[in-house]
Structures are given as structure tokens and as C-alpha cells.
mmCIF file as Biopython writes it, N, C-alpha, C and O atoms, coordinates in Angstrom:
data_model
#
loop_
_atom_site.group_PDB
_atom_site.id
_atom_site.type_symbol
_atom_site.label_atom_id
_atom_site.label_alt_id
_atom_site.label_comp_id
_atom_site.label_asym_id
_atom_site.label_entity_id
_atom_site.label_seq_id
_atom_site.pdbx_PDB_ins_code
_atom_site.Cartn_x
_atom_site.Cartn_y
_atom_site.Cartn_z
_atom_site.occupancy
_atom_site.B_iso_or_equiv
_atom_site.auth_seq_id
_atom_site.auth_asym_id
_atom_site.pdbx_PDB_model_num
ATOM 1   N N  . MET A ? 1  ? -13.381 53.272 -35.967 1.0 0.0 1  A 1 
ATOM 2   C CA . MET A ? 1  ? -14.073 54.006 -34.907 1.0 0.0 1  A 1 
ATOM 3   C C  . MET A ? 1  ? -14.258 55.492 -35.216 1.0 0.0 1  A 1 
ATOM 4   O O  . MET A ? 1  ? -14.954 56.162 -34.451 1.0 0.0 1  A 1 
ATOM 5   N N  . PRO A ? 2  ? -13.690 56.048 -36.272 1.0 0.0 2  A 1 
ATOM 6   C CA . PRO A ? 2  ? -13.827 57.502 -36.503 1.0 0.0 2  A 1 
ATOM 7   C C  . PRO A ? 2  ? -15.274 58.004 -36.469 1.0 0.0 2  A 1 
ATOM 8   O O  . PRO A ? 2  ? -15.520 59.056 -35.879 1.0 0.0 2  A 1 
ATOM 9   N N  . PRO A ? 3  ? -16.245 57.305 -37.073 1.0 0.0 3  A 1 
ATOM 10  C CA . PRO A ? 3  ? -17.614 57.832 -37.068 1.0 0.0 3  A 1 
ATOM 11  C C  . PRO A ? 3  ? -18.148 58.059 -35.663 1.0 0.0 3  A 1 
ATOM 12  O O  . PRO A ? 3  ? -18.781 59.081 -35.397 1.0 0.0 3  A 1 
ATOM 13  N N  . ILE A ? 4  ? -17.894 57.097 -34.744 1.0 0.0 4  A 1 
ATOM 14  C CA . ILE A ? 4  ? -18.360 57.269 -33.369 1.0 0.0 4  A 1 
ATOM 15  C C  . ILE A ? 4  ? -17.654 58.462 -32.739 1.0 0.0 4  A 1 
ATOM 16  O O  . ILE A ? 4  ? -18.269 59.243 -32.012 1.0 0.0 4  A 1 
ATOM 17  N N  . ARG A ? 5  ? -16.368 58.599 -33.017 1.0 0.0 5  A 1 
ATOM 18  C CA . ARG A ? 5  ? -15.602 59.726 -32.468 1.0 0.0 5  A 1 
ATOM 19  C C  . ARG A ? 5  ? -16.234 61.051 -32.892 1.0 0.0 5  A 1 
ATOM 20  O O  . ARG A ? 5  ? -16.430 61.942 -32.066 1.0 0.0 5  A 1 
ATOM 21  N N  . THR A ? 6  ? -16.554 61.178 -34.188 1.0 0.0 6  A 1 
ATOM 22  C CA . THR A ? 6  ? -17.085 62.445 -34.682 1.0 0.0 6  A 1 
ATOM 23  C C  . THR A ? 6  ? -18.437 62.736 -34.058 1.0 0.0 6  A 1 
ATOM 24  O O  . THR A ? 6  ? -18.730 63.881 -33.714 1.0 0.0 6  A 1 
ATOM 25  N N  . THR A ? 7  ? -19.270 61.705 -33.910 1.0 0.0 7  A 1 
ATOM 26  C CA . THR A ? 7  ? -20.586 61.938 -33.297 1.0 0.0 7  A 1 
ATOM 27  C C  . THR A ? 7  ? -20.416 62.363 -31.846 1.0 0.0 7  A 1 
ATOM 28  O O  . THR A ? 7  ? -21.124 63.254 -31.376 1.0 0.0 7  A 1 
ATOM 29  N N  . ILE A ? 8  ? -19.482 61.732 -31.128 1.0 0.0 8  A 1 
ATOM 30  C CA . ILE A ? 8  ? -19.250 62.107 -29.728 1.0 0.0 8  A 1 
ATOM 31  C C  . ILE A ? 8  ? -18.759 63.546 -29.674 1.0 0.0 8  A 1 
ATOM 32  O O  . ILE A ? 8  ? -19.198 64.317 -28.821 1.0 0.0 8  A 1 
ATOM 33  N N  . ASN A ? 9  ? -17.857 63.917 -30.571 1.0 0.0 9  A 1 
ATOM 34  C CA . ASN A ? 9  ? -17.359 65.293 -30.585 1.0 0.0 9  A 1 
ATOM 35  C C  . ASN A ? 9  ? -18.497 66.270 -30.830 1.0 0.0 9  A 1 
ATOM 36  O O  . ASN A ? 9  ? -18.569 67.315 -30.184 1.0 0.0 9  A 1 
ATOM 37  N N  . ARG A ? 10 ? -19.391 65.938 -31.761 1.0 0.0 10 A 1 
ATOM 38  C CA . ARG A ? 10 ? -20.528 66.806 -32.072 1.0 0.0 10 A 1 
ATOM 39  C C  . ARG A ? 10 ? -21.416 66.967 -30.850 1.0 0.0 10 A 1 
ATOM 40  O O  . ARG A ? 10 ? -21.824 68.078 -30.508 1.0 0.0 10 A 1 
ATOM 41  N N  . ILE A ? 11 ? -21.716 65.840 -30.187 1.0 0.0 11 A 1 
ATOM 42  C CA . ILE A ? 11 ? -22.598 65.892 -29.008 1.0 0.0 11 A 1 
ATOM 43  C C  . ILE A ? 11 ? -21.927 66.702 -27.908 1.0 0.0 11 A 1 
ATOM 44  O O  . ILE A ? 11 ? -22.568 67.536 -27.267 1.0 0.0 11 A 1 
ATOM 45  N N  . SER A ? 12 ? -20.634 66.457 -27.688 1.0 0.0 12 A 1 
ATOM 46  C CA . SER A ? 12 ? -19.942 67.159 -26.606 1.0 0.0 12 A 1 
ATOM 47  C C  . SER A ? 12 ? -19.901 68.660 -26.896 1.0 0.0 12 A 1 
ATOM 48  O O  . SER A ? 12 ? -20.006 69.468 -25.973 1.0 0.0 12 A 1 
ATOM 49  N N  . LYS A ? 13 ? -19.752 69.037 -28.157 1.0 0.0 13 A 1 
ATOM 50  C CA . LYS A ? 13 ? -19.749 70.465 -28.503 1.0 0.0 13 A 1 
ATOM 51  C C  . LYS A ? 13 ? -21.094 71.091 -28.175 1.0 0.0 13 A 1 
ATOM 52  O O  . LYS A ? 13 ? -21.148 72.187 -27.616 1.0 0.0 13 A 1 
ATOM 53  N N  . SER A ? 14 ? -22.187 70.403 -28.520 1.0 0.0 14 A 1 
ATOM 54  C CA . SER A ? 14 ? -23.523 70.938 -28.235 1.0 0.0 14 A 1 
ATOM 55  C C  . SER A ? 14 ? -23.732 71.021 -26.730 1.0 0.0 14 A 1 
ATOM 56  O O  . SER A ? 14 ? -24.393 71.938 -26.243 1.0 0.0 14 A 1 
ATOM 57  N N  . ILE A ? 15 ? -23.167 70.060 -25.984 1.0 0.0 15 A 1 
ATOM 58  C CA . ILE A ? 15 ? -23.326 70.078 -24.524 1.0 0.0 15 A 1 
ATOM 59  C C  . ILE A ? 15 ? -22.525 71.236 -23.929 1.0 0.0 15 A 1 
ATOM 60  O O  . ILE A ? 15 ? -22.979 71.887 -22.988 1.0 0.0 15 A 1 
ATOM 61  N N  . ILE A ? 16 ? -21.338 71.492 -24.476 1.0 0.0 16 A 1 
ATOM 62  C CA . ILE A ? 16 ? -20.525 72.606 -23.967 1.0 0.0 16 A 1 
ATOM 63  C C  . ILE A ? 16 ? -21.295 73.914 -24.151 1.0 0.0 16 A 1 
ATOM 64  O O  . ILE A ? 16 ? -21.186 74.822 -23.327 1.0 0.0 16 A 1 
ATOM 65  N N  . LYS A ? 17 ? -22.070 74.009 -25.228 1.0 0.0 17 A 1 
ATOM 66  C CA . LYS A ? 17 ? -22.884 75.216 -25.431 1.0 0.0 17 A 1 
ATOM 67  C C  . LYS A ? 17 ? -23.918 75.349 -24.322 1.0 0.0 17 A 1 
ATOM 68  O O  . LYS A ? 17 ? -24.182 76.456 -23.853 1.0 0.0 17 A 1 
ATOM 69  N N  . ASN A ? 18 ? -24.511 74.223 -23.894 1.0 0.0 18 A 1 
ATOM 70  C CA . ASN A ? 18 ? -25.562 74.248 -22.870 1.0 0.0 18 A 1 
ATOM 71  C C  . ASN A ? 18 ? -24.996 73.972 -21.477 1.0 0.0 18 A 1 
ATOM 72  O O  . ASN A ? 18 ? -25.697 73.462 -20.603 1.0 0.0 18 A 1 
ATOM 73  N N  . ARG A ? 19 ? -23.716 74.315 -21.281 1.0 0.0 19 A 1 
ATOM 74  C CA . ARG A ? 19 ? -23.060 73.949 -20.021 1.0 0.0 19 A 1 
ATOM 75  C C  . ARG A ? 19 ? -23.794 74.525 -18.817 1.0 0.0 19 A 1 
ATOM 76  O O  . ARG A ? 19 ? -23.879 73.867 -17.780 1.0 0.0 19 A 1 
ATOM 77  N N  . GLY A ? 20 ? -24.320 75.729 -18.933 1.0 0.0 20 A 1 
ATOM 78  C CA . GLY A ? 20 ? -24.960 76.365 -17.784 1.0 0.0 20 A 1 
ATOM 79  C C  . GLY A ? 20 ? -26.238 75.652 -17.353 1.0 0.0 20 A 1 
ATOM 80  O O  . GLY A ? 20 ? -26.597 75.691 -16.176 1.0 0.0 20 A 1 
ATOM 81  N N  . THR A ? 21 ? -26.922 75.010 -18.276 1.0 0.0 21 A 1 
ATOM 82  C CA . THR A ? 21 ? -28.216 74.411 -17.948 1.0 0.0 21 A 1 
ATOM 83  C C  . THR A ? 21 ? -28.038 73.042 -17.317 1.0 0.0 21 A 1 
ATOM 84  O O  . THR A ? 21 ? -27.011 72.389 -17.500 1.0 0.0 21 A 1 
ATOM 85  N N  . SER A ? 22 ? -29.050 72.616 -16.572 1.0 0.0 22 A 1 
ATOM 86  C CA . SER A ? 22 ? -29.003 71.285 -15.951 1.0 0.0 22 A 1 
ATOM 87  C C  . SER A ? 22 ? -29.005 70.209 -17.030 1.0 0.0 22 A 1 
ATOM 88  O O  . SER A ? 22 ? -28.431 69.137 -16.837 1.0 0.0 22 A 1 
ATOM 89  N N  . ARG A ? 23 ? -29.642 70.482 -18.156 1.0 0.0 23 A 1 
ATOM 90  C CA . ARG A ? 23 ? -29.669 69.502 -19.245 1.0 0.0 23 A 1 
ATOM 91  C C  . ARG A ? 23 ? -28.242 69.230 -19.740 1.0 0.0 23 A 1 
ATOM 92  O O  . ARG A ? 23 ? -27.898 68.089 -20.053 1.0 0.0 23 A 1 
ATOM 93  N N  . GLY A ? 24 ? -27.427 70.264 -19.809 1.0 0.0 24 A 1 
ATOM 94  C CA . GLY A ? 24 ? -26.045 70.090 -20.254 1.0 0.0 24 A 1 
ATOM 95  C C  . GLY A ? 24 ? -25.275 69.179 -19.303 1.0 0.0 24 A 1 
ATOM 96  O O  . GLY A ? 24 ? -24.494 68.331 -19.734 1.0 0.0 24 A 1 
ATOM 97  N N  . ILE A ? 25 ? -25.511 69.369 -17.983 1.0 0.0 25 A 1 
ATOM 98  C CA . ILE A ? 25 ? -24.814 68.521 -17.003 1.0 0.0 25 A 1 
ATOM 99  C C  . ILE A ? 25 ? -25.276 67.076 -17.174 1.0 0.0 25 A 1 
ATOM 100 O O  . ILE A ? 25 ? -24.460 66.155 -17.156 1.0 0.0 25 A 1 
ATOM 101 N N  . LEU A ? 26 ? -26.581 66.877 -17.337 1.0 0.0 26 A 1 
ATOM 102 C CA . LEU A ? 26 ? -27.117 65.524 -17.535 1.0 0.0 26 A 1 
ATOM 103 C C  . LEU A ? 26 ? -26.512 64.913 -18.792 1.0 0.0 26 A 1 
ATOM 104 O O  . LEU A ? 26 ? -26.068 63.765 -18.776 1.0 0.0 26 A 1 
ATOM 105 N N  . GLY A ? 27 ? -26.493 65.670 -19.871 1.0 0.0 27 A 1 
ATOM 106 C CA . GLY A ? 27 ? -25.965 65.165 -21.132 1.0 0.0 27 A 1 
ATOM 107 C C  . GLY A ? 27 ? -24.510 64.747 -20.998 1.0 0.0 27 A 1 
ATOM 108 O O  . GLY A ? 27 ? -24.076 63.760 -21.593 1.0 0.0 27 A 1 
ATOM 109 N N  . ARG A ? 28 ? -23.756 65.518 -20.201 1.0 0.0 28 A 1 
ATOM 110 C CA . ARG A ? 28 ? -22.353 65.187 -20.033 1.0 0.0 28 A 1 
ATOM 111 C C  . ARG A ? 28 ? -22.212 63.842 -19.321 1.0 0.0 28 A 1 
ATOM 112 O O  . ARG A ? 28 ? -21.365 63.026 -19.682 1.0 0.0 28 A 1 
ATOM 113 N N  . LYS A ? 29 ? -23.060 63.616 -18.293 1.0 0.0 29 A 1 
ATOM 114 C CA . LYS A ? 29 ? -23.010 62.331 -17.582 1.0 0.0 29 A 1 
ATOM 115 C C  . LYS A ? 29 ? -23.327 61.197 -18.545 1.0 0.0 29 A 1 
ATOM 116 O O  . LYS A ? 29 ? -22.689 60.145 -18.509 1.0 0.0 29 A 1 
ATOM 117 N N  . ILE A ? 30 ? -24.321 61.416 -19.409 1.0 0.0 30 A 1 
ATOM 118 C CA . ILE A ? 30 ? -24.705 60.378 -20.380 1.0 0.0 30 A 1 
ATOM 119 C C  . ILE A ? 30 ? -23.540 60.093 -21.313 1.0 0.0 30 A 1 
ATOM 120 O O  . ILE A ? 30 ? -23.266 58.936 -21.629 1.0 0.0 30 A 1 
ATOM 121 N N  . ILE A ? 31 ? -22.847 61.150 -21.759 1.0 0.0 31 A 1 
ATOM 122 C CA . ILE A ? 31 ? -21.724 60.954 -22.700 1.0 0.0 31 A 1 
ATOM 123 C C  . ILE A ? 31 ? -20.614 60.158 -22.036 1.0 0.0 31 A 1 
ATOM 124 O O  . ILE A ? 31 ? -20.007 59.290 -22.663 1.0 0.0 31 A 1 
ATOM 125 N N  . PHE A ? 32 ? -20.340 60.456 -20.744 1.0 0.0 32 A 1 
ATOM 126 C CA . PHE A ? 32 ? -19.278 59.710 -20.072 1.0 0.0 32 A 1 
ATOM 127 C C  . PHE A ? 32 ? -19.666 58.241 -19.970 1.0 0.0 32 A 1 
ATOM 128 O O  . PHE A ? 32 ? -18.810 57.365 -20.093 1.0 0.0 32 A 1 
ATOM 129 N N  . LYS A ? 33 ? -20.963 57.962 -19.742 1.0 0.0 33 A 1 
ATOM 130 C CA . LYS A ? 33 ? -21.412 56.565 -19.695 1.0 0.0 33 A 1 
ATOM 131 C C  . LYS A ? 33 ? -21.229 55.912 -21.064 1.0 0.0 33 A 1 
ATOM 132 O O  . LYS A ? 33 ? -20.782 54.769 -21.158 1.0 0.0 33 A 1 
ATOM 133 N N  . LEU A ? 34 ? -21.582 56.651 -22.136 1.0 0.0 34 A 1 
ATOM 134 C CA . LEU A ? 34 ? -21.424 56.118 -23.494 1.0 0.0 34 A 1 
ATOM 135 C C  . LEU A ? 34 ? -19.950 55.828 -23.776 1.0 0.0 34 A 1 
ATOM 136 O O  . LEU A ? 34 ? -19.610 54.770 -24.306 1.0 0.0 34 A 1 
ATOM 137 N N  . LEU A ? 35 ? -19.082 56.770 -23.418 1.0 0.0 35 A 1 
ATOM 138 C CA . LEU A ? 35 ? -17.649 56.573 -23.659 1.0 0.0 35 A 1 
ATOM 139 C C  . LEU A ? 35 ? -17.156 55.352 -22.895 1.0 0.0 35 A 1 
ATOM 140 O O  . LEU A ? 35 ? -16.363 54.572 -23.423 1.0 0.0 35 A 1 
ATOM 141 N N  . GLY A ? 36 ? -17.616 55.176 -21.655 1.0 0.0 36 A 1 
ATOM 142 C CA . GLY A ? 36 ? -17.197 54.030 -20.858 1.0 0.0 36 A 1 
ATOM 143 C C  . GLY A ? 36 ? -17.632 52.729 -21.506 1.0 0.0 36 A 1 
ATOM 144 O O  . GLY A ? 36 ? -16.860 51.772 -21.561 1.0 0.0 36 A 1 
ATOM 145 N N  . SER A ? 37 ? -18.875 52.688 -22.002 1.0 0.0 37 A 1 
ATOM 146 C CA . SER A ? 37 ? -19.361 51.454 -22.625 1.0 0.0 37 A 1 
ATOM 147 C C  . SER A ? 37 ? -18.590 51.167 -23.915 1.0 0.0 37 A 1 
ATOM 148 O O  . SER A ? 37 ? -18.304 50.008 -24.215 1.0 0.0 37 A 1 
ATOM 149 N N  . ILE A ? 38 ? -18.252 52.204 -24.676 1.0 0.0 38 A 1 
ATOM 150 C CA . ILE A ? 38 ? -17.479 51.996 -25.914 1.0 0.0 38 A 1 
ATOM 151 C C  . ILE A ? 38 ? -16.093 51.458 -25.560 1.0 0.0 38 A 1 
ATOM 152 O O  . ILE A ? 38 ? -15.588 50.554 -26.225 1.0 0.0 38 A 1 
ATOM 153 N N  . ASN A ? 39 ? -15.476 52.020 -24.506 1.0 0.0 39 A 1 
ATOM 154 C CA . ASN A ? 39 ? -14.136 51.556 -24.112 1.0 0.0 39 A 1 
ATOM 155 C C  . ASN A ? 39 ? -14.184 50.092 -23.697 1.0 0.0 39 A 1 
ATOM 156 O O  . ASN A ? 39 ? -13.269 49.333 -24.018 1.0 0.0 39 A 1 
ATOM 157 N N  . THR A ? 40 ? -15.250 49.676 -22.980 1.0 0.0 40 A 1 
ATOM 158 C CA . THR A ? 40 ? -15.332 48.285 -22.544 1.0 0.0 40 A 1 
ATOM 159 C C  . THR A ? 40 ? -15.529 47.385 -23.758 1.0 0.0 40 A 1 
ATOM 160 O O  . THR A ? 40 ? -15.008 46.270 -23.787 1.0 0.0 40 A 1 
ATOM 161 N N  . LEU A ? 41 ? -16.280 47.854 -24.769 1.0 0.0 41 A 1 
ATOM 162 C CA . LEU A ? 41 ? -16.475 47.047 -25.975 1.0 0.0 41 A 1 
ATOM 163 C C  . LEU A ? 41 ? -15.152 46.868 -26.712 1.0 0.0 41 A 1 
ATOM 164 O O  . LEU A ? 41 ? -14.875 45.793 -27.244 1.0 0.0 41 A 1 
ATOM 165 N N  . MET A ? 42 ? -14.337 47.918 -26.743 1.0 0.0 42 A 1 
ATOM 166 C CA . MET A ? 42 ? -13.031 47.807 -27.396 1.0 0.0 42 A 1 
ATOM 167 C C  . MET A ? 42 ? -12.167 46.880 -26.558 1.0 0.0 42 A 1 
ATOM 168 O O  . MET A ? 42 ? -11.014 46.628 -26.906 1.0 0.0 42 A 1 
#
């Protein structure tokens, strides 16, 4: 699973940069959905 972890970390870092914008908030919701789906697959 390391590759998925690194990609999630990269995306989350870019989202933290855009935290002030509405796009950053949307992206964060999407990431939480992605993390949830990965956890259910595991």
C-alpha cells in the first residue's frame, strides 16, 4: 500500500496549501471519501 499512501500524502499537502479556498475544502472531502473506500477495500 505504500504507493497509495504517498499519493494521498502528496494530494493532502497540495490541499493544505489551498486550505483557504473552497476548492481546498472540496478536495479534502474527496480525499476523506477516497480514504474511506480504501479502508473498506482493505
